[in-house]
C-alpha positions as YAML, in Angstrom:
chain: A
units: angstrom
residues:
- id: 1
  name: UNK
  ca: [-1.82, 9.85, 29.31]
- id: 2
  name: UNK
  ca: [-4.18, 11.52, 26.84]
- id: 3
  name: UNK
  ca: [-2.54, 9.56, 24.01]
- id: 4
  name: UNK
  ca: [-3.30, 6.24, 25.75]
- id: 5
  name: UNK
  ca: [-6.86, 7.41, 26.36]
- id: 6
  name: UNK
  ca: [-7.28, 8.25, 22.66]
- id: 7
  name: UNK
  ca: [-5.88, 4.94, 21.37]
- id: 8
  name: UNK
  ca: [-7.66, 2.84, 24.01]
- id: 9
  name: UNK
  ca: [-10.38, 1.57, 21.60]
- id: 10
  name: UNK
  ca: [-7.78, 0.71, 18.94]
- id: 11
  name: UNK
  ca: [-5.73, -1.32, 21.41]
- id: 12
  name: UNK
  ca: [-8.82, -3.20, 22.57]
- id: 13
  name: UNK
  ca: [-9.76, -3.89, 18.93]
- id: 14
  name: UNK
  ca: [-6.32, -5.36, 18.26]
- id: 15
  name: UNK
  ca: [-6.21, -7.49, 21.41]
- id: 16
  name: UNK
  ca: [-9.75, -8.82, 20.91]
- id: 17
  name: UNK
  ca: [-9.20, -9.58, 17.24]
- id: 18
  name: UNK
  ca: [-5.93, -11.43, 17.91]
- id: 19
  name: UNK
  ca: [-7.60, -13.46, 20.64]
- id: 20
  name: UNK
  ca: [-10.54, -14.28, 18.35]
- id: 21
  name: UNK
  ca: [-8.13, -15.19, 15.56]
- id: 22
  name: UNK
  ca: [-6.42, -17.68, 17.89]
- id: 23
  name: UNK
  ca: [-9.71, -19.07, 19.21]
- id: 24
  name: UNK
  ca: [-12.24, -18.70, 16.34]
- id: 25
  name: UNK
  ca: [-14.75, -21.16, 17.80]
- id: 26
  name: UNK
  ca: [-14.82, -19.32, 21.11]
- id: 27
  name: UNK
  ca: [-15.16, -16.02, 19.25]
- id: 28
  name: UNK
  ca: [-18.07, -17.43, 17.26]
- id: 29
  name: UNK
  ca: [-19.69, -18.64, 20.46]
- id: 30
  name: UNK
  ca: [-19.44, -15.19, 22.08]
- id: 31
  name: UNK
  ca: [-20.66, -13.56, 18.89]
- id: 32
  name: UNK
  ca: [-23.68, -15.85, 18.73]
- id: 33
  name: UNK
  ca: [-24.48, -15.25, 22.40]
- id: 34
  name: UNK
  ca: [-24.09, -11.48, 22.56]
- id: 35
  name: UNK
  ca: [-24.39, -10.15, 19.00]
- id: 36
  name: UNK
  ca: [-26.90, -12.41, 17.24]
- id: 37
  name: UNK
  ca: [-29.72, -9.91, 17.74]
- id: 38
  name: UNK
  ca: [-27.66, -7.23, 15.98]
- id: 39
  name: UNK
  ca: [-26.57, -9.39, 13.04]
- id: 40
  name: UNK
  ca: [-28.65, -9.65, 9.90]
- id: 41
  name: UNK
  ca: [-29.83, -13.24, 9.82]
- id: 42
  name: UNK
  ca: [-28.72, -13.76, 13.41]
- id: 43
  name: UNK
  ca: [-25.68, -15.91, 12.64]
- id: 44
  name: UNK
  ca: [-22.07, -15.44, 11.55]
- id: 45
  name: UNK
  ca: [-19.35, -17.81, 10.41]
- id: 46
  name: UNK
  ca: [-16.26, -18.60, 12.49]
- id: 47
  name: UNK
  ca: [-13.97, -16.79, 10.06]
- id: 48
  name: UNK
  ca: [-15.78, -13.46, 10.47]
- id: 49
  name: UNK
  ca: [-16.50, -13.83, 14.22]
- id: 50
  name: UNK
  ca: [-13.15, -12.38, 15.42]
- id: 51
  name: UNK
  ca: [-13.62, -9.11, 13.52]
- id: 52
  name: UNK
  ca: [-17.25, -8.82, 14.66]
- id: 53
  name: UNK
  ca: [-16.30, -9.38, 18.28]
- id: 54
  name: UNK
  ca: [-13.39, -6.92, 18.05]
- id: 55
  name: UNK
  ca: [-15.67, -4.34, 16.45]
- id: 56
  name: UNK
  ca: [-18.30, -4.77, 19.18]
- id: 57
  name: UNK
  ca: [-15.64, -4.30, 21.87]
- id: 58
  name: UNK
  ca: [-14.40, -1.17, 20.10]
- id: 59
  name: UNK
  ca: [-17.92, 0.27, 19.92]
- id: 60
  name: UNK
  ca: [-18.37, -0.35, 23.65]
- id: 61
  name: UNK
  ca: [-14.99, 1.19, 24.44]
- id: 62
  name: UNK
  ca: [-15.81, 4.28, 22.36]
- id: 63
  name: UNK
  ca: [-19.10, 4.72, 24.22]
- id: 64
  name: UNK
  ca: [-17.28, 4.41, 27.56]
- id: 65
  name: UNK
  ca: [-14.65, 6.86, 26.34]
- id: 66
  name: UNK
  ca: [-17.18, 9.55, 25.37]
- id: 67
  name: UNK
  ca: [-19.37, 8.90, 28.42]
- id: 68
  name: UNK
  ca: [-16.45, 9.29, 30.82]
- id: 69
  name: UNK
  ca: [-15.66, 12.70, 29.34]
- id: 70
  name: UNK
  ca: [-19.29, 13.79, 29.51]
- id: 71
  name: UNK
  ca: [-19.66, 12.62, 33.11]
- id: 72
  name: UNK
  ca: [-16.52, 14.50, 34.11]
- id: 73
  name: UNK
  ca: [-17.71, 17.50, 32.09]
- id: 74
  name: UNK
  ca: [-14.52, 17.53, 30.07]
- id: 75
  name: UNK
  ca: [-14.37, 19.21, 26.68]
- id: 76
  name: UNK
  ca: [-14.67, 16.72, 23.84]
- id: 77
  name: UNK
  ca: [-12.59, 17.67, 20.81]
- id: 78
  name: UNK
  ca: [-14.37, 17.87, 17.46]
- id: 79
  name: UNK
  ca: [-11.96, 15.24, 16.10]
- id: 80
  name: UNK
  ca: [-13.00, 12.80, 18.85]
- id: 81
  name: UNK
  ca: [-16.69, 13.37, 18.05]
- id: 82
  name: UNK
  ca: [-15.97, 12.71, 14.37]
- id: 83
  name: UNK
  ca: [-14.11, 9.53, 15.25]
- id: 84
  name: UNK
  ca: [-16.95, 8.42, 17.53]
- id: 85
  name: UNK
  ca: [-19.64, 8.95, 14.90]
- id: 86
  name: UNK
  ca: [-17.64, 7.18, 12.20]
- id: 87
  name: UNK
  ca: [-16.86, 4.13, 14.36]
- id: 88
  name: UNK
  ca: [-20.53, 3.90, 15.36]
- id: 89
  name: UNK
  ca: [-21.69, 4.00, 11.73]
- id: 90
  name: UNK
  ca: [-19.06, 1.76, 10.16]
- id: 91
  name: UNK
  ca: [-18.75, -0.52, 13.18]
- id: 92
  name: UNK
  ca: [-22.51, -0.93, 13.33]
- id: 93
  name: UNK
  ca: [-22.62, -1.73, 9.62]
- id: 94
  name: UNK
  ca: [-19.83, -4.28, 10.08]
- id: 95
  name: UNK
  ca: [-21.80, -6.14, 12.72]
- id: 96
  name: UNK
  ca: [-25.20, -5.90, 11.05]
- id: 97
  name: UNK
  ca: [-24.01, -7.01, 7.62]
- id: 98
  name: UNK
  ca: [-21.34, -9.31, 9.18]
- id: 99
  name: UNK
  ca: [-18.83, -7.93, 6.71]
- id: 100
  name: UNK
  ca: [-15.31, -6.74, 7.49]
- id: 101
  name: UNK
  ca: [-15.37, -4.35, 4.53]
- id: 102
  name: UNK
  ca: [-17.01, -1.56, 6.53]
- id: 103
  name: UNK
  ca: [-14.58, -1.60, 9.45]
- id: 104
  name: UNK
  ca: [-11.65, -1.71, 7.03]
- id: 105
  name: UNK
  ca: [-12.93, 1.45, 5.35]
- id: 106
  name: UNK
  ca: [-13.38, 3.20, 8.71]
- id: 107
  name: UNK
  ca: [-9.77, 4.44, 9.18]
- id: 108
  name: UNK
  ca: [-9.66, 5.78, 5.63]
- id: 109
  name: UNK
  ca: [-12.94, 7.65, 6.03]
- id: 110
  name: UNK
  ca: [-11.68, 9.06, 9.34]
- id: 111
  name: UNK
  ca: [-8.35, 10.17, 7.85]
- id: 112
  name: UNK
  ca: [-10.08, 11.78, 4.89]
- id: 113
  name: UNK
  ca: [-12.58, 13.55, 7.15]
- id: 114
  name: UNK
  ca: [-9.62, 15.02, 9.03]
- id: 115
  name: UNK
  ca: [-8.01, 16.06, 5.74]
- id: 116
  name: UNK
  ca: [-11.32, 17.56, 4.61]
- id: 117
  name: UNK
  ca: [-11.60, 19.55, 7.84]
- id: 118
  name: UNK
  ca: [-8.12, 21.00, 7.28]
- id: 119
  name: UNK
  ca: [-8.88, 21.80, 3.64]
- id: 120
  name: UNK
  ca: [-12.18, 23.54, 4.45]
- id: 121
  name: UNK
  ca: [-10.59, 25.54, 7.24]
- id: 122
  name: UNK
  ca: [-7.53, 26.51, 5.24]
- id: 123
  name: UNK
  ca: [-9.08, 27.38, 1.88]
- id: 124
  name: UNK
  ca: [-12.76, 28.13, 2.55]
- id: 125
  name: UNK
  ca: [-12.89, 29.63, 6.04]
- id: 126
  name: UNK
  ca: [-9.32, 31.00, 5.93]
- id: 127
  name: UNK
  ca: [-8.60, 29.54, 9.35]
- id: 128
  name: UNK
  ca: [-5.56, 27.41, 10.09]
- id: 129
  name: UNK
  ca: [-6.42, 24.57, 12.51]
- id: 130
  name: UNK
  ca: [-2.80, 24.02, 13.53]
- id: 131
  name: UNK
  ca: [-2.38, 27.70, 14.31]
- id: 132
  name: UNK
  ca: [-5.63, 27.72, 16.25]
- id: 133
  name: UNK
  ca: [-4.44, 24.80, 18.38]
- id: 134
  name: UNK
  ca: [-0.83, 25.93, 18.89]
- id: 135
  name: UNK
  ca: [-0.89, 29.66, 18.25]
- id: 136
  name: UNK
  ca: [-1.01, 30.53, 21.93]
- id: 137
  name: UNK
  ca: [2.17, 28.52, 22.57]
- id: 138
  name: UNK
  ca: [4.43, 29.54, 19.69]
- id: 139
  name: UNK
  ca: [4.60, 32.36, 17.16]
- id: 140
  name: UNK
  ca: [5.34, 31.54, 13.52]
- id: 141
  name: UNK
  ca: [4.94, 33.36, 10.20]
- id: 142
  name: UNK
  ca: [1.70, 32.61, 8.35]
- id: 143
  name: UNK
  ca: [3.57, 30.77, 5.60]
- id: 144
  name: UNK
  ca: [4.94, 28.26, 8.13]
- id: 145
  name: UNK
  ca: [1.49, 27.66, 9.59]
- id: 146
  name: UNK
  ca: [0.20, 27.10, 6.05]
- id: 147
  name: UNK
  ca: [2.96, 24.60, 5.29]
- id: 148
  name: UNK
  ca: [2.20, 22.70, 8.48]
- id: 149
  name: UNK
  ca: [-1.46, 22.52, 7.54]
- id: 150
  name: UNK
  ca: [-0.66, 21.26, 4.03]
- id: 151
  name: UNK
  ca: [1.69, 18.68, 5.51]
- id: 152
  name: UNK
  ca: [-1.09, 17.32, 7.73]
- id: 153
  name: UNK
  ca: [-3.48, 17.24, 4.78]
- id: 154
  name: UNK
  ca: [-0.96, 15.24, 2.73]
- id: 155
  name: UNK
  ca: [-0.34, 12.93, 5.69]
- id: 156
  name: UNK
  ca: [-4.03, 12.15, 6.24]
- id: 157
  name: UNK
  ca: [-4.72, 11.62, 2.52]
- id: 158
  name: UNK
  ca: [-1.70, 9.32, 2.23]
- id: 159
  name: UNK
  ca: [-2.62, 7.33, 5.34]
- id: 160
  name: UNK
  ca: [-6.14, 6.84, 3.98]
- id: 161
  name: UNK
  ca: [-4.77, 5.45, 0.72]
- id: 162
  name: UNK
  ca: [-2.23, 3.22, 2.48]
- id: 163
  name: UNK
  ca: [-4.96, 1.85, 4.75]
- id: 164
  name: UNK
  ca: [-7.06, 0.84, 1.72]
- id: 165
  name: UNK
  ca: [-4.06, -0.82, 0.10]
- id: 166
  name: UNK
  ca: [-3.19, -2.84, 3.20]
- id: 167
  name: UNK
  ca: [-6.84, -3.64, 3.97]
- id: 168
  name: UNK
  ca: [-7.70, -5.11, 0.59]
- id: 169
  name: UNK
  ca: [-4.36, -6.43, -0.64]
- id: 170
  name: UNK
  ca: [-3.38, -8.31, 2.51]
- id: 171
  name: UNK
  ca: [-5.07, -10.48, 5.11]
- id: 172
  name: UNK
  ca: [-7.27, -9.07, 7.85]
- id: 173
  name: UNK
  ca: [-4.61, -10.09, 10.36]
- id: 174
  name: UNK
  ca: [-1.97, -8.00, 8.58]
- id: 175
  name: UNK
  ca: [-4.40, -5.09, 8.37]
- id: 176
  name: UNK
  ca: [-5.10, -5.29, 12.13]
- id: 177
  name: UNK
  ca: [-1.34, -5.11, 12.75]
- id: 178
  name: UNK
  ca: [-1.05, -2.08, 10.48]
- id: 179
  name: UNK
  ca: [-4.03, -0.40, 12.16]
- id: 180
  name: UNK
  ca: [-2.31, -0.62, 15.54]
- id: 181
  name: UNK
  ca: [1.12, 0.38, 14.21]
- id: 182
  name: UNK
  ca: [-0.33, 3.42, 12.43]
- id: 183
  name: UNK
  ca: [-1.83, 4.68, 15.70]
- id: 184
  name: UNK
  ca: [1.01, 3.99, 18.15]
- id: 185
  name: UNK
  ca: [3.93, 4.22, 15.73]
- id: 186
  name: UNK
  ca: [3.39, 6.15, 12.51]
- id: 187
  name: UNK
  ca: [1.22, 8.94, 13.92]
- id: 188
  name: UNK
  ca: [3.48, 9.72, 16.92]
- id: 189
  name: UNK
  ca: [6.54, 9.57, 14.64]
- id: 190
  name: UNK
  ca: [4.95, 12.11, 12.32]
- id: 191
  name: UNK
  ca: [4.17, 14.41, 15.27]
- id: 192
  name: UNK
  ca: [7.78, 14.11, 16.48]
- id: 193
  name: UNK
  ca: [9.09, 15.06, 13.03]
- id: 194
  name: UNK
  ca: [6.79, 18.09, 13.04]
- id: 195
  name: UNK
  ca: [8.03, 19.06, 16.51]
- id: 196
  name: UNK
  ca: [11.66, 18.80, 15.40]
- id: 197
  name: UNK
  ca: [10.87, 21.03, 12.42]
- id: 198
  name: UNK
  ca: [9.21, 23.62, 14.66]
- id: 199
  name: UNK
  ca: [12.01, 23.60, 17.24]
- id: 200
  name: UNK
  ca: [14.62, 24.10, 14.54]
- id: 201
  name: UNK
  ca: [12.67, 27.01, 13.04]
- id: 202
  name: UNK
  ca: [12.17, 28.65, 16.43]
- id: 203
  name: UNK
  ca: [15.89, 28.37, 17.21]
- id: 204
  name: UNK
  ca: [16.75, 29.97, 13.88]
- id: 205
  name: UNK
  ca: [14.36, 32.87, 14.42]
- id: 206
  name: UNK
  ca: [15.69, 33.46, 17.94]
...
């Protein structure tokens, strides 16, 4: 359930973009009606309207997401705050400058911020984020926690690079597909692989 809550804005982005891609004139009409006051110059072309509309929907969904947690007085993870701030900045820039470049950079910046957080924790503050999150559930030697942390760092750095490659070497439509797949396919698969590794290690130690 939490996973669906976390990927909710990404799913809305994908659905809205695909709809706008199929109906560019309608997307441009909605963009002109609801976003013109936020766009530099007040107008956007039909080819950029789908990404602007999808970005606006994602911004709204992210606000609803954070607001619902605040209203229910739920703890908001630092990673979710980082994601929220980045989507607001890069999504806002996308709409204002009516340029898809900013929103295409957003996943990479987010991935690299995550990697940076792991690096700072691991090597500067001598604190393992994975161990902090899971240490109360399982007990592992420090070297295993360190390897897990390095694996996540490598994963986030790699995903950031792959996102840039797909974003600027392929069409926006292909990139939107990759963006969704990376969230509901690649990321969960990576977590499953990590879980299998941990379960195997725990069995061996027992």
